[in-house]
C-alpha positions in Angstrom: 8.2 -1.9 3.2 7.8 -1.9 -0.6 5.5 1.1 -0.9 8.1 3.3 -2.6 9.1 0.6 -5.1 5.5 -0.2 -6.0 4.7 3.5 -6.5 7.8 4.2 -8.5 7.3 1.1 -10.7 4.0 2.7 -11.9 5.4 6.3 -12.1 2.9 7.6 -9.7 3.7 10.7 -7.6 3.3 10.5 -3.8 0.6 13.2 -4.0 -1.6 10.9 -6.1 -1.3 8.0 -3.5 -1.9 10.5 -0.7 -5.1 11.6 -2.4 -6.2 8.0 -2.7 -5.7 7.6 1.0 -7.2 11.0 1.8 -4.1 12.1 3.6 -1.4 14.8 3.1 1.5 14.0 0.9 4.0 14.4 3.7 2.1 11.9 5.8 2.4 9.4 3.0 6.1 10.2 2.6 6.5 9.3 6.3 4.8 5.9 5.6 7.3 5.2 2.7 10.3 6.3 4.8 9.3 4.2 7.9 8.9 7.4 10.0 5.3 6.6 10.7 3.4 3.3 10.8 0.7 2.9 8.1 -2.8 2.2 9.4 -4.2 -1.2 8.6 -7.0 0.2 6.5 -4.6 2.2 4.3 -2.4 -0.9 3.9 -5.4 -2.9 2.7 -6.4 -0.2 0.3 -2.9 0.0 -1.1 -2.7 -3.8 -1.5 -5.9 -3.7 -3.5 -4.7 -0.7 -5.5 -1.5 -2.4 -6.4 -3.1 -5.8 -6.8 -0.8 -7.5 -4.4 -0.9 -8.8 -0.8 -0.3 -6.9 2.4 2.4 -9.5 3.1 4.2 -8.5 -0.1 4.1 -4.8 0.8 5.4 -5.6 4.3 8.2 -7.8 2.8 6.9 -11.0 4.5 6.8 -12.7 1.2 8.4 -12.2 -2.2 5.3 -13.5 -4.0 3.8 -10.4 -5.7 0.4 -11.9 -6.7 -2.5 -11.3 -4.3 -4.3 -14.0 -2.3 -7.7 -15.2 -3.7 -10.6 -12.9 -2.7 -12.7 -13.9 0.3 -16.2 -14.8 -0.8 -17.8 -13.1 2.2 -17.6 -9.3 2.3 -15.4 -7.6 4.9 -17.2 -5.9 7.7 
């Protein structure tokens, strides 16, 4: 996953991202290190925060730009 690279590119400490996700810093660290799977809702929130796609974070694509927004709201 590209979580660490995205965070470090913006010079954001892990604690700040953990606060965004409302989790402890060590839990977020485990997401970055692959020791724990990141929940889908947290992954979506981070893709919106970093203005990229979930696919980019998960290294499915190298295209950094996000997909166009869906016109209908998420449920």
